[in-house]
C-alpha positions as CSV (number, residue, x, y, z in Angstrom):
1,M,31.0,56.0,-21.1
2,S,28.1,57.4,-22.9
3,T,24.6,57.5,-21.5
4,R,23.3,55.1,-24.2
5,N,26.0,52.6,-23.3
6,T,25.3,52.8,-19.4
7,K,21.5,52.2,-20.0
8,A,22.5,49.2,-22.4
9,S,24.7,47.9,-19.7
10,V,22.0,48.2,-16.9
11,A,19.5,46.5,-19.1
12,T,21.8,43.7,-20.0
13,T,22.6,43.1,-16.3
14,S,19.0,43.2,-15.0
15,A,17.6,40.9,-17.5
16,K,16.1,37.8,-16.0
17,P,17.2,34.3,-17.2
18,V,15.0,32.6,-19.6
19,K,13.3,29.5,-18.1
20,T,13.8,26.6,-20.1
21,R,11.2,23.8,-20.2
22,Q,12.4,20.6,-18.3
23,R,12.9,17.7,-20.6
24,F,12.1,14.1,-19.2
25,S,13.0,10.8,-20.6
26,T,10.1,8.5,-21.4
27,A,10.8,6.5,-18.3
28,E,11.0,9.7,-16.1
29,R,7.7,11.2,-17.5
30,E,6.0,8.0,-16.9
31,Q,7.4,7.9,-13.4
32,Q,6.2,11.5,-12.9
33,I,2.7,10.9,-14.1
34,L,2.4,7.6,-11.8
35,A,3.8,9.5,-8.8
36,G,1.1,12.3,-9.4
37,A,-1.6,9.8,-10.0
38,I,-0.9,8.0,-6.7
39,K,-1.1,11.3,-4.7
40,F,-4.2,12.5,-6.7
41,F,-6.3,9.2,-6.3
42,S,-5.3,8.8,-2.6
43,E,-6.6,12.3,-2.1
44,R,-9.6,12.5,-4.4
45,G,-10.5,8.8,-5.1
46,L,-10.4,6.8,-8.1
47,E,-13.4,8.7,-9.6
48,G,-11.3,11.9,-9.9
49,Q,-11.0,13.1,-13.5
50,T,-7.8,12.5,-15.5
51,R,-8.3,16.0,-16.9
52,D,-7.8,17.4,-13.3
53,L,-5.0,15.0,-12.8
54,A,-2.9,16.2,-15.7
55,K,-3.6,19.8,-14.6
56,E,-2.3,19.0,-11.2
57,I,0.7,17.3,-12.6
58,G,1.4,20.1,-15.0
59,I,1.1,18.3,-18.4
60,T,-1.6,18.3,-21.0
61,H,-4.4,15.8,-21.0
62,P,-3.4,14.3,-24.5
63,L,0.2,13.8,-23.0
64,L,-1.1,11.8,-20.1
65,Y,-3.1,9.6,-22.6
66,H,-0.1,9.2,-24.6
67,Y,1.5,7.2,-21.7
68,F,-1.7,5.7,-20.3
69,P,-4.3,5.2,-23.0
70,T,-7.3,4.7,-20.7
71,K,-7.9,5.6,-17.0
72,Q,-8.1,2.0,-16.2
73,A,-4.6,1.4,-17.6
74,L,-3.3,4.0,-15.2
75,I,-5.2,2.6,-12.2
76,E,-3.7,-0.8,-13.0
77,R,-0.2,0.7,-13.0
78,V,-1.0,2.4,-9.6
79,Y,-2.0,-1.1,-8.4
80,Q,1.2,-2.7,-9.5
81,E,3.4,0.2,-8.1
82,V,1.5,0.5,-4.6
83,Y,0.5,-3.0,-3.9
84,L,2.4,-5.5,-6.0
85,G,5.6,-3.4,-5.8
86,R,5.6,-3.5,-2.1
87,W,4.8,-7.1,-1.8
88,K,7.9,-9.1,-0.3
89,Q,8.8,-12.7,-0.9
90,E,10.3,-12.6,2.6
91,W,6.7,-12.6,4.1
92,E,6.1,-16.1,2.6
93,D,9.6,-17.3,3.6
94,W,9.1,-16.2,7.2
95,L,5.8,-17.9,7.6
96,D,7.3,-21.1,6.1
97,D,10.2,-21.2,8.5
98,A,10.2,-24.4,10.0
99,S,12.6,-23.5,12.8
100,A,10.4,-20.7,14.2
101,G,7.4,-21.1,16.5
102,L,3.9,-19.4,15.6
103,E,4.4,-16.2,17.7
104,E,7.8,-15.5,16.2
105,K,6.6,-16.2,12.6
106,L,3.5,-13.9,13.1
107,T,5.3,-11.3,15.0
108,R,8.1,-10.9,12.3
109,F,5.7,-10.9,9.5
110,Y,3.1,-8.5,10.8
111,L,5.7,-6.0,12.1
112,D,7.1,-5.5,8.6
113,Y,3.7,-6.0,6.9
114,A,2.2,-3.2,9.1
115,A,5.3,-0.8,8.4
116,T,4.8,-1.5,4.7
117,I,1.1,-1.0,4.1
118,L,0.0,1.5,6.7
119,T,0.7,4.6,4.6
120,P,-1.9,7.0,3.4
121,E,-1.7,6.1,-0.2
122,W,-2.0,2.3,0.4
123,V,-4.9,2.5,2.8
124,R,-6.9,5.3,1.0
125,I,-6.6,4.0,-2.5
126,F,-7.5,0.6,-1.4
127,V,-10.7,2.1,0.3
128,F,-11.6,4.3,-2.6
129,S,-11.2,1.4,-5.0
130,G,-13.5,-0.7,-2.9
131,L,-16.2,2.0,-3.0
132,A,-15.8,2.3,-6.8
133,D,-15.3,-0.9,-8.9
134,G,-13.5,-3.0,-6.3
135,S,-10.6,-3.9,-8.7
136,I,-7.9,-3.3,-6.5
137,P,-9.3,-5.1,-3.4
138,E,-10.4,-8.0,-5.6
139,Q,-7.0,-8.4,-6.9
140,Y,-5.0,-7.9,-3.7
141,L,-7.3,-10.1,-1.7
142,G,-6.9,-12.8,-4.1
143,L,-3.1,-12.5,-3.5
144,L,-3.7,-12.7,0.4
145,K,-6.1,-15.8,-0.1
146,K,-3.4,-17.4,-2.2
147,K,-0.1,-16.6,-0.6
148,L,-0.7,-15.5,2.9
149,F,-3.8,-16.9,4.6
150,P,-3.2,-20.6,3.8
151,R,0.1,-20.2,5.6
152,I,-1.2,-18.5,8.7
153,L,-3.8,-21.0,8.7
154,R,-1.5,-24.0,8.5
155,E,0.9,-22.7,11.1
156,T,-2.0,-22.0,13.6
157,R,-3.3,-25.5,13.2
158,R,0.3,-26.8,13.7
159,H,0.6,-24.8,16.8
160,L,-2.7,-26.2,18.0
161,G,-1.6,-29.8,17.1
162,L,-4.6,-30.0,14.7
163,P,-4.4,-31.5,11.1
164,E,-2.7,-28.9,8.9
165,K,-4.7,-29.9,5.7
166,G,-8.4,-30.0,5.2
167,P,-11.1,-27.3,4.4
168,V,-11.1,-24.1,6.2
169,S,-14.2,-23.5,8.5
170,E,-16.0,-20.3,8.6
171,R,-15.1,-19.9,12.2
172,E,-11.4,-20.4,11.4
173,Y,-11.5,-18.0,8.5
174,E,-13.2,-15.2,10.5
175,F,-10.8,-15.8,13.3
176,M,-7.9,-15.2,10.9
177,W,-9.5,-12.2,9.5
178,G,-9.8,-10.8,13.0
179,L,-6.0,-10.5,13.3
180,H,-5.3,-9.4,9.7
181,G,-8.3,-6.9,9.6
182,G,-7.4,-5.6,13.1
183,I,-4.0,-4.5,11.9
184,F,-5.2,-2.9,8.6
185,Y,-7.8,-1.0,10.7
186,I,-5.2,0.9,12.4
187,G,-4.5,2.5,8.9
188,I,-8.2,3.1,8.5
189,R,-8.6,4.8,11.9
190,Q,-5.6,7.0,10.9
191,W,-5.8,7.7,7.2
192,V,-9.8,7.6,6.7
193,Y,-11.1,8.8,10.1
194,N,-8.2,11.1,10.6
195,Q,-7.7,9.9,14.3
196,P,-4.3,9.6,15.7
197,G,-2.5,6.2,15.3
198,P,-0.6,4.5,18.1
199,T,2.6,6.0,19.2
200,D,4.1,2.5,19.5
201,L,2.9,0.6,16.5
202,N,5.2,-2.3,17.0
203,Q,3.9,-2.9,20.4
204,I,0.4,-2.8,19.2
205,V,1.2,-5.5,16.5
206,I,3.0,-7.8,19.2
207,D,0.0,-7.4,21.4
208,R,-2.4,-8.4,18.6
209,V,-0.3,-11.4,17.6
210,Q,-0.2,-12.6,21.4
211,S,-4.0,-12.2,21.8
212,F,-4.6,-14.1,18.6
213,I,-2.5,-17.2,19.7
214,A,-4.2,-17.0,23.3
215,S,-7.6,-16.9,21.9
216,A,-6.8,-19.7,19.5
217,D,-5.6,-22.0,22.3
218,V,-9.1,-21.2,24.1
219,L,-11.3,-21.4,21.2
220,F,-9.9,-24.1,19.2
221,G,-8.3,-26.3,21.9
222,K,-4.8,-26.0,23.4
223,R,-2.2,-27.7,21.3
224,T,-0.9,-31.2,22.1
225,R,1.9,-31.2,24.6
């Protein structure tokens, strides 16, 4: 074999394969942007610039705006994915279950609720939005007030032997928030204050539900026997 042929052979063998640009379908590209936005906003806050987001994802700024024409449209899509997308109809069904007592209902619900929401992206984006324009907390709290809080109040009153209907007193409302907010605060402590969370989350949730019921008996009168 000639020297020229040998050199040509070596050059051919050692040539690196050319990288081809990965192609995404429209749905895949939108999902890529959405996943990147959830990570980006949970780390930097909702005031982070979309130009920086596009750079971090590895796409052009115009391409990002092709899929999400405004930053608010992207934030709304994040809300739908992280908050509405994790909402479960079973939560409402469990609280409506006439065959279960208050402790069983609340324990079942809050064990699953805590496991669902106590993630860094859920907690941090919620807090960042509250410090910015408040759009995500406003929408999500509206959902709680419509779908969950009336059920928790109704079942607590039923447990206490009190009339299930009627206006909610400030005392009742704050008492209910004590339980719900206390469970959410576990995520604040862990994902905002960077403090270690409980090693046994389930037991902590069970303890808080039992404390809520015991306190309700004392504060609002023991249920009728």
